[in-house]
N, C-alpha and C positions, 0 to 999 in steps of 0.2 A: 960634347957639342950640344949647345942649347937648341931648342926647337926653332927659334927664330933664325939661327945660322943655317940649320938644315933646310928650312924653307927657302932661304936666299940662294942656296946652291941648286935647287930644283930648276930645271928648265921649263919652258912653256909646254914642251912635249910631255913632261912628267905631270903636269897639272891639267892638261886639257885632253880629254877623250875624244879626239877628232873623228874616228870612225863612228862613234856614237852620234856625234853631231850631224854627220852626213846621213847616217841611217834615219835619224829623227826628221831630217828635212825631206827625205823620200817618203816617209810615212805621212808627213804633213801634206804632201802633194796627193798622195792616194786618198787621204781623208777628204780633201777638197773635191776630188773626183766623185767619191762615193756619197757626198753629202746630197741629201734629197733636195734641198734648196740649192740647186747648182749655181755657183757664183763664178763667173769668169775672172773677177777681180781676185778671189782667193787663190785660183789656180795660178794666175800671173804673178802674184806675190810669193807663192810657194816656190815657183820655178826661179824667179829672180833672186830669192834668198839662197836657193841651191847653187845657182851659178856663182853668186858672190862669195860663197863658202869655199869654192874651189881655188886653191892658190894659183898664182899666175905661172909659177914654175911648172905646174902640171899640164897647162893648156898647150897642147902640141898643134901642129899644122892641120892634122885631120880634124881635131876638135873645132878649130877656127873655120875650116871649110863647112863642116856640118852646121855650125851656127849661122854662117852666111847663107846656106841653103834654107835655114829656118826663117830668114827674114822675109817679110811680105810687105807689099806697099798698098795702102788703101786710099781710095779717093773719098774725101768727105765734102759734102755740100755745106758750105759755110753761111748760106743765106739765112736771113732771119725768117722766123715762122710767125704767121698770123692766122688764127683760127685753123691751125693744123696744115696750113699750105705755105710752101716756100714762096717768098716775094722777092722781087728785084732780079737783077742780072745774076746768072749762075756764077758762083764763086767757088771753084773747086780748089781744095787744098789737098796735097799728097802728104800722107803720113806714113812713116815707117813703123812697122809692128813686127811681131814675131809669131810664128806658129809655136806655141808653148809646149805642145806635145813633142814636136821635133827637137826643141831645145832640151827637153828632159831626156829624150832618147840619146842625144849627143852627149849629155853629161854621163849617163849610164854607160855608153860605149867608152867614154874616157876612163871611167873607173874600171871597166873591164880590161882595158889596155894596160892600166896600172896594176892589174892583178889584185884588185881590192874586193871583187865580187865573189871570187871563188878561192877555195883553199886547195892546195896540193898536199895530198897525204901519201907519204911513201909507205908501201906496204911490202914487207919482205916475205916472199913465199919461198918455201923450201920444197923441192921435189922429193917425194918419199919413195922408197923402194919397198915393194911388196915382198916381205921376207918369205911368205909361204911359197910364192912363185919361184923365188930365188932358190930355196931349199929343194923344191921339186926339180928344178932345172939342174941343180948341182947333183942330186941323186941320179937323174937320168944320165948326166955326163959321166959319173963314176961308173954307172953300169955299162955304158958303151965302151969306156976305156978299159974295163976289167975284162971284157970279152975279147 
């Protein structure tokens, strides 16, 4: 089988390291938070990128509810400014926004429900018998039975 035929048989799962991409997006969000020159735009873009990486089939009802709770509504005064003062009749426009920290938490909760954040390790433990104690008990039993 030639290399070209082998690559054609590979699925996207074989080519794409999806957990790495998710972890990289989480680190991008943390880097945006820890940046000394705090930028709300960087945080917004990191979270939107994280949300867009999550496949639609993973998004359950609880995730949708948490995202709905993260929505906020802002009132913005759309009047023109002249010399630093708003002029004209008040023109308030409502804009929908999100609390990006709550969105991030909703995504982390989703990954936790999908068992992607922790690893279950099975440990087999054997109960041991203290042979010294067993032999002492056996000697005592033999002494009692011989009497």
